[in-house]
C-alpha positions in Angstrom: -65.6 11.6 -12.6 -65.1 11.5 -16.4 -62.3 13.8 -17.5 -63.7 14.9 -20.9 -60.7 16.7 -22.1 -58.5 13.6 -21.8 -61.1 10.9 -22.5 -62.2 12.5 -25.8 -58.7 12.7 -27.2 -59.9 10.6 -30.2 -62.8 12.8 -30.9 -62.6 15.4 -33.8 -65.1 17.8 -35.1 -66.5 15.1 -37.4 -66.7 12.2 -35.0 -67.4 13.7 -31.7 -70.8 12.0 -31.7 -69.7 8.4 -31.6 -67.0 8.9 -28.9 -69.5 10.9 -26.8 -71.6 7.7 -26.6 -68.8 5.1 -26.4 -66.3 6.6 -24.1 -68.5 7.1 -21.0 -69.6 3.5 -21.4 -66.0 2.2 -21.5 -65.3 4.3 -18.4 -68.2 2.7 -16.5 -67.2 -0.8 -17.5 -63.5 -0.2 -16.5 -64.7 1.1 -13.1 -67.0 -1.9 -12.7 -64.8 -4.8 -13.8 -61.1 -3.7 -14.0 -58.5 -4.2 -11.3 -54.9 -5.3 -10.9 -53.2 -5.5 -14.3 -55.2 -4.7 -17.5 -54.1 -5.4 -21.1 -55.1 -2.9 -23.8 -54.9 -4.9 -27.0 -54.4 -2.7 -30.1 -54.0 0.3 -27.9 -52.8 2.8 -30.5 -52.2 6.0 -28.7 -53.7 4.5 -25.5 -56.5 7.1 -25.3 -58.1 5.3 -22.3 -55.1 5.3 -20.1 -56.5 8.2 -18.1 -59.5 6.0 -17.1 -57.1 4.0 -14.8 -55.0 6.9 -13.4 -54.9 7.0 -9.6 -56.8 3.7 -9.3 -53.9 1.4 -8.5 -54.4 -0.4 -11.8 -51.4 -1.1 -14.1 -52.4 -0.4 -17.7 -50.3 -2.2 -20.3 -50.8 -1.3 -23.9 -49.8 -3.5 -26.8 -49.8 -2.8 -30.5 -48.2 -4.2 -33.6 -45.1 -2.8 -35.4 -47.0 -1.6 -38.4 -49.7 0.4 -36.5 -50.8 3.5 -38.2 -51.1 5.3 -34.8 -48.4 7.0 -32.8 -46.8 4.4 -30.6 -45.5 6.8 -28.0 -47.6 5.1 -25.2 -47.3 1.6 -26.4 -45.7 -0.6 -23.7 -45.2 -3.8 -25.7 -44.9 -4.2 -29.5 -46.5 -7.4 -30.6 -49.5 -8.6 -32.5 -52.8 -10.0 -31.2 -52.1 -13.6 -32.3 -49.0 -14.2 -30.1 -49.2 -12.2 -26.9 -45.8 -12.3 -25.1 -47.3 -13.1 -21.7 -47.8 -16.1 -19.5 -51.2 -17.7 -19.0 -53.6 -16.1 -16.4 -51.6 -12.9 -16.2 -54.3 -10.2 -16.6 -57.3 -9.1 -14.5 -59.0 -7.3 -17.4 -58.7 -6.9 -21.1 -59.7 -3.9 -23.2 -59.8 -4.1 -27.0 -61.4 -1.3 -29.0 -61.8 -1.1 -32.7 -59.4 -4.0 -33.4 -61.3 -7.1 -34.3 -62.5 -5.7 -37.6 -58.8 -5.3 -38.6 -57.8 -8.9 -37.9 -57.8 -11.6 -40.6 -58.3 -14.3 -37.9 -60.3 -12.8 -35.1 -61.0 -16.1 -33.4 -57.3 -16.7 -33.0 -56.9 -13.4 -31.3 -59.8 -14.1 -29.0 -58.3 -17.5 -27.9 -55.0 -15.7 -27.2 -56.8 -13.1 -25.1 -58.5 -15.9 -23.2 -55.2 -17.6 -22.5 -53.6 -14.6 -20.8 -56.8 -13.6 -18.9 -57.3 -14.8 -15.3 -60.2 -17.1 -14.5 -63.5 -15.2 -13.9 -61.9 -12.0 -15.2 -63.6 -9.8 -17.8 -62.8 -8.4 -21.2 -64.5 -5.5 -23.1 -64.5 -5.3 -26.9 -65.8 -2.4 -29.0 -66.5 -3.3 -32.6 -68.3 -1.7 -35.5 -71.5 -2.9 -37.1 -72.2 0.0 -39.6 -68.9 1.7 -40.5 -67.2 2.8 -43.7 -64.0 1.3 -44.9 -61.0 2.6 -42.9 -57.3 1.8 -42.4 -57.3 -0.1 -45.7 -56.4 -2.6 -46.7 -56.5 -4.0 -43.2 -60.3 -3.8 -42.8 -61.9 -7.2 -42.9 -65.1 -7.6 -40.9 -68.2 -6.0 -39.4 -70.1 -7.7 -36.5 -73.7 -8.2 -35.6 -74.9 -8.9 -32.1 -75.4 -12.5 -33.0 -72.1 -12.9 -34.7 -70.3 -11.5 -31.6 -72.2 -13.9 -29.3 -71.3 -16.9 -31.6 -67.6 -15.8 -31.9 -67.0 -15.3 -28.2 -68.9 -18.4 -27.0 -67.2 -20.7 -29.6 -63.8 -19.5 -28.4 -64.3 -20.1 -24.7 -65.8 -16.9 -23.3 -69.1 -16.4 -21.4 -71.0 -13.5 -22.9 -72.1 -11.2 -20.1 -73.7 -8.5 -22.3 -73.6 -7.1 -25.8 -74.5 -3.4 -25.7 -75.8 -1.5 -28.7 -74.3 2.0 -28.8 -76.9 3.8 -30.8 -80.1 3.9 -32.8 -80.5 4.8 -36.5 -80.2 8.5 -36.1 -76.7 8.4 -34.7 -75.6 5.8 -37.2 -76.9 7.9 -40.1 -75.5 11.2 -38.8 -72.1 9.9 -38.0 -71.6 8.3 -41.4 -72.9 11.4 -43.1 -70.3 13.5 -41.3 -67.5 11.3 -42.7 -69.0 11.5 -46.1 -69.2 15.3 -46.1 -65.5 15.6 -45.2 -64.7 15.0 -48.8 -66.2 18.3 -49.8 -63.5 20.2 -47.8 -60.9 19.3 -50.4 -58.8 22.2 -51.6 -58.0 23.6 -48.2 -58.8 27.0 -46.9 -59.6 28.6 -50.2 -62.6 26.3 -50.5 -65.6 28.0 -48.7 -66.8 24.6 -47.6 -63.6 24.1 -45.6 -65.0 26.7 -43.1 -68.7 25.9 -43.4 -68.7 22.1 -42.9 -67.1 21.9 -39.4 -69.8 24.0 -37.6 -72.5 22.2 -39.5 -71.2 18.8 -38.6 -70.9 19.8 -34.9 -74.5 21.0 -35.0 -76.0 17.9 -36.5 -74.0 15.7 -34.1 -75.3 17.6 -31.1 -78.8 17.3 -32.3 -78.4 13.6 -33.0 -76.9 13.1 -29.5 -80.1 14.2 -27.9 -82.4 12.5 -30.4 -80.6 9.2 -29.6 -82.1 9.3 -26.2 -85.5 8.6 -27.7 -84.4 6.6 -30.7 -84.7 2.9 -29.7 -83.9 1.4 -33.1 -80.9 -0.4 -31.8 -80.9 -2.9 -34.7 -79.2 0.0 -36.6 -76.5 0.5 -33.9 -73.3 1.9 -35.3 -71.2 -0.2 -32.9 -71.5 -2.8 -30.2 -69.7 -3.2 -26.9 -69.2 -6.8 -25.9 -68.6 -7.6 -22.2 -67.3 -11.2 -21.8 -65.9 -13.3 -19.0 -63.4 -16.2 -18.8 -65.0 -19.3 -17.4 
């Protein structure tokens, strides 16, 4: 069963919406496809490590030396272009919110293919609509067709590309990030106190509206499930 307290570690009052949609899907895909040793590329604080607890899976997180995230749970320090592992080492690869920050995404995908065992799966989470973040290392956004082309060209079989949301979620989540700027000035600014409950409310409404919003061409993100031939 999904441990919400742990699995939503990344979620804040202004981005609860996106993680409430993405994290359960990641958990389901890990349960379905992961076994043995998994590699979490660009793991950051390794927020999904609890998804593999008590499962017999060895979860190895890798991140680069200049990561903006706390590296307390990083197991191996390296970049995505030269993974320090032998071929056919891993049973599963997880890579969330990383491809948009890589100048050469194809090179990283080929490297992931190299260390993945035959017929094993990889799951990538990438943005389609998203504001600039972690600048200046923010290079790309990916459509469903761009993802299919990128993975197939570099040796993977595309099993599925899952849209995360419709228009309502995309609009609401980005509006939440936009409204954060009006909290400037700290606790003496009345909006500092008013904005958080408002953002939580509209995210909750959007979460339920998303169940009937089928405009997936406006999906805020995609989850790509791919397999090594």
